[in-house]
N, C-alpha and C positions, 0 to 999 in steps of 0.2 A: 708497456712501460719499466724503465729502469729499477726507477725507487719506487720501494713498498714502505709498508709500517710493518711495527714488529705485532706479532700475536699475544693475543691475549691471554694471562695466566689463572690458573685457577682460583676460585675466590676465597680459598681460607688460606692460603700461603700467605696472607698478608697478616694476619691474626697470629698463627705458627709462631712468626718470624719477630713479632714484637716480644712476647714470651719469650723467646728464648735469648734475643739481642737488646732487651730494653735499657742493661747496664750500659752496654755501650752506646747506646741512642743516646742515652741522656750526658753519657760524657765527653761524645766528641760530636755531635750533630746539631747542640743547639735549637731545639723545636720549640719554642716555647713561643706565646702570643706575642710577646715583644718582638721578639726575630721577625715573626712574619708581619708586622705591624710596617717595619724596617722596609721588607722586600716590598713592600707594596708603596714606599713613599721615596724608591729611589729616582732622582729627577731625570735621569736619561738610562733610560734602558738598554742595555746591549743587544746585539743581534741573538734572537733566539731567548731571552730573557722576560718573563713576565712576573705580574707580581705574586703569583703562584707556580710558575712552574721556569725550566731552562730546557731547550730543545737541544739535544747531541743527538749527533749522527754517528752511523757504525758500519763500516764499509769492509766485506772481506768478498770472495769465490763462492758463490753459492751456486754458480754453474761453470763451464768449460773444460780444462783438463781435467779428467776424470782422478789421476794420481793427485792434483792438487787440490779440488773439492774433499778427497777422504781425508785428506791431512788436516784441513783448515775447518771442517764441517764443525766441529766439535767446537770452536771459537765461540760461535755465538749461544750457544748454552752457557758458557762461560761469563761472557758479558752481560748475557740477560740476566743470571743470577744475581750476579753483583748489581745490578741497577736495580732489579726489582727487590733485593734485601736493603739498599739503602732508602727507597720509597717507603718502604715499609716502617723505617726507622722516623720516617716524618720527610725524608730529603734532604737536602742540602740550605744550610741557612732558612729554612721555613720553605725552601720549593721543591716540586716534586721533580722527577728530571724523564723527560720525555725521550724516548730513544726510537729513532726511526732509522732504518738501514735500507742499503743498497748493495746488489749483487756488480763486483766488477769485470765477473768470467775472466780474472787473471789477464786482462788486457790492458795497458796502459790507456788508449784513448777512450775506454768503455770508464776507466775509473776516473780519469778527470772531469768525465759529463757526469758520472754520480757525484763528484765531489763536488761540480759547480751547482750544480742543483741543489743539494742540500745548504751549501752555505748561500748562494743568492735567493732562488724560489722558496726555499724552505726555510731560509733565517736558522739554520744551525749555527749556536754557540760554539761548536770546538766539535770535531770529529775524533770517534775511535776505529783505529785500522788493524786488520788482520791480514792486510795484503801483501801481495809480493809487487805491485807495478804502481807504487806511489811515486819513485823516482821523479819519473815527468813530470810530475806536479808541484812538485816540492815547492819550486820556486815560486808560484802564484799564488798557494795558498801561505807561502813566509811572507810575501808584500801584502798581501791580506790580512796579516796577524793573526791565522785562524789556530787556536790550540790543538794540538792532535798527540795524541798517546796512541803508543800500537808495539809491533814487533819490530825491531830492527833487520829489515833485510837488506842491507846494505851500506856500506860506509857511510852515505849522503842523511842518514838518520841522526848523525852526529853532528853534522853541518850547520843545523838552522836553530836557532833557539825555538821556535814554536813545538819543535819536533821532540817527543819525550819518549824515550824507551824504556827499558827494563834490562837492559844491557843488552852493548852489540859486539859480537863476535868478529863483525867487522871491520872493528877499529885498529888502526893502523900501530903498530909495534908488539901486539899481543901478549900474551903472560906464559909464564913457566907450567900453567894449570895441567896440559895436556901431557908435555913431558914429565913432571911429576906424575902423573898418572901411570903414562906406558912404563917408566922406568920401575915402580914400584909394583907394577906387575910380571916385570920379568923380560920385557922389550928390550932390544939392545940394537936392532938393523930395520927400518922400515921403508914401507914403501908407501906412495901418496896415491890415492886415485881421484883423476881428475875429469871433468865432462867438460869438453872444449864448449858444449852449445848453453852452460850457464854461466851467464854475467861473471857471478860471484865467485867462480872457482877458482882462479887462480890467487884470487883474495885470499882465500881460505888456505889455500896451498902454502904462500909466502908466512902467514902466520901459524899454523901448523907446524911446517919446518924450522922454524925460530925457535917453537916450543920444545921441538924434541930435541934441538942442538943442543937449548940451553942447558939440557940435561943429562948431557953427552950421548943421546940416542944418534947414531949415525942414520942420516936420510940416503938411503941410495940411489932416492930419485924420483921420479914421478912416470905411472902408466893412465893412459887417456881412452876412455870408454863412454861411448852413449847407446842406452838400451834401444835396442832396434836399427841401430847403425854402426854399427860394427860385430865383432865376433868376440862375446865372452869368453870363449874357450880357449883362444890366441891371447888373450890378455892374462887371463888363470894361467896359463904357461909361462910366460914372463913373469909371473908374481912368483910361481915355485921355482924358477930355474936362479932369481935373484937370490934367494937365499933369504929372504925378509922374513922376521917373525911379528912383523906388526905391519899392520896394513890400517891406513885412515882413510876417511872417504870426504872429500871433498866435492862431491856428486851429489846428484838424486840417492834418495837409499836403496830404489829397484837398481840403478845400475851396480849401486856397490853391493848390493847382497846378490847380487849375479856373479860378480867376481868373487867374492868371498867364498861362497858355497862352492863354485867349480874349483877354485884353487883346494879348499878344504878337500873335496873328491879327488883330486889328483896328489893329494898327499903334501901338501905345500904345511911347513912348518909353522901354522899362523898359530899363536899364543894372546895376542892382542888384537882386537879390530875395532876401532872407533869410527861410527858412523856419527859425523857433525852434523846430520840433520837431525830430526825431533821422532822420535816413537811416538804409535798411536795404536791402537787397538783395533785400527781396521789392518794397517799395516800385519800385525799380529797373526791376524784370521788368515790374511790372506798370503803371505810368506815365511810365517813363524817355523815352520819344517824348515827352511834353509838358513836361519837365523841364530841356532842357540852358539852362544861365548859371544856374541858382537856385543857393544857398549855403546850407548848414547849417553851424550852430557845433557846436564840438568842443571837448572838454578830454582830449585824449590824445594820445601820443607819436605822431610822425611816422615815418611806415612808411622800416625801415632804421636805426631807432636800436635799441640794446643792450635796451633794454625791450620795446619792440616784436618784434624776434626771439624774446627769451624768450617770453614772450607767446605767439607765433604755436607756438613747440616746444611750450607745455604745451597749447595748444588743438587740434594735431596728433597729440599723445599720448593725450590723453583725453577729446576731445570732436570726434573726428573726422567726426560727422555734421553740425558746423555746417562747411557749404560754403564759406561767406564770411568769415574770423576778422577782416576789417576792417570787420565788420555792429559800428556802435556800439554796440549794447545788450548785444550780445556781451561787448564790453571794460567794458561797465560790470558786467556781473556778474561777471565775474572780479574786479574792482575793490572792489566792495562785499564779495564775498568775501574779498578780503586785507584788508578793513577790519575783518570780522569776526574773521579769523584774528589781525589786529595786538593788537587788543584782548583776545582769549585770551592771548597772550602777555605783555603789559601785567598782564593781571589777576595772574600767578605758579604756583606750581606746585600751590596750593591756591585757585583761582581760585572769585572771587564776582562777583554780578553788581555789587554795589557797587566792587569795586575795578576791573572791568571799565569802566564808566562812569567811574569819577574818573581811571583814569590815562590813559585813551584821550584823554579831553576835554581834558588837558595835551598833546597832540602839538599842534605847531603848524607840520608841514610833513609831513602824509601827501600821499606820490605813490604809491603802491601799486608801489614798486620802482622809481619812476620812468616808470611809464606814464601819468599822468597829470601835469597842472600841480598845483604844491602847494597844498593845504588847510591851513588853520589851522584845526584842530576844536575851538580853545581858543576861537574866537569863530565859532559856528555862522550869524550871521545879518549876516557880511561877503558882498558881493557877489560875484560870480565877476568877477576882475580880469584871467583870462589865459585863454585860448582859442584853440584852432584855428578855420581855415575850410576847408568843404571844397566844392568849387563841381563841379557836375554838367557832366561833358564835352560836347562836340558829339555823340556817337553818343548819350548821356543812357543810357549803360551803368556808368561809371566816375566815381570820385570823386577829384578831383585837388586837393592841398594848394595852398591860396594863400598863399604866401612872405610874412609881415610886413615891411615898411620897418625900417630899421635903426633907428631910434629908438623902435620899438616891439618889438623883437624880445629877445623871452626864450627861450633856449632853441626857439627854431622856434615858439614862443605868440607870439600879437598881448596884449599885455600894455597895458594902461590904468589908469586912478587911481579910486577911490571918490567915488561923487556925493552921500554922505551928508553 
């Protein structure tokens, strides 16, 4: 059966978290007995809501294409850590969160089956998604008013009021941030690598080109490559002959690494190489020797910040199986679970799907407790205006934060302007 229930955690984790997070629990969670009484008194419970619990579904690729599984695997640890942490604080408005999960296999039809089982048979109140194949189910989920928080993997995530993301790089218009970064790093002439077999690739090409051009970077054009379906050597030779000093990836990471590494080996003068996908420990372990000098954008807080320390404490307590807490997908999982929790808080002691969507959509500065750059949930079509940039060090084993210049610095993020 596709649907599965979340695994149990160690018994002492809840006690440890109560000690560490008691001030936050008192301030934000409202776990008094009167709240519990109000929870039990709700006249018409919403789907998945009982007097003591709220059921929430989580969908992600636990199987399927290996390259996708390796990238998204850490999301489950981040989601479960944030949910377990909240339950240790007393839950939301007196109710514990009952998290159930399913494997979509990175297949649109399987996603629809899993989501349908959660929403209809399991009666989940809402869904958390770290899937890349939600798009074909977006319409029916919106018609049933199911609140969903998750990774925006297409422009569709900004088209429905029930879909909540934490920043959408696929929004039209884009921002100047990429161009600001490339200019500050000395780039002047850019090529964009596109994967014809990735549906979102052309949208990223258009946004990347607009951002670069907004800051005077000459865009020489684009080159196409799909790993296993073309010649990396031939494309790398094109990159060298073009005279580009900047390479931007609008493709899957392995394809970008293939071209970057071969172009460098041929002597191409690539001084800025930005892969717009996400870095992961698994990727560094597998391809790190080919990656020194590459850069990945990120929207999360810097190491050593209070929010990052708090996140790391939660991960150590509730998701010790995640060996690299700096994994961007693990952090992303934590933030989209926090977004679900925020929506449930705002829905009140007798939550409904309508109240969740209406009240969370009014939030203008969602930061997951400071763990990420502010996102205006009231304007989901805004481009991402603030990002961090993580550079692969010379060893190919670590990511180093690139500090922004003072003119672009906003609490450690590179912040630009909208190009809409």
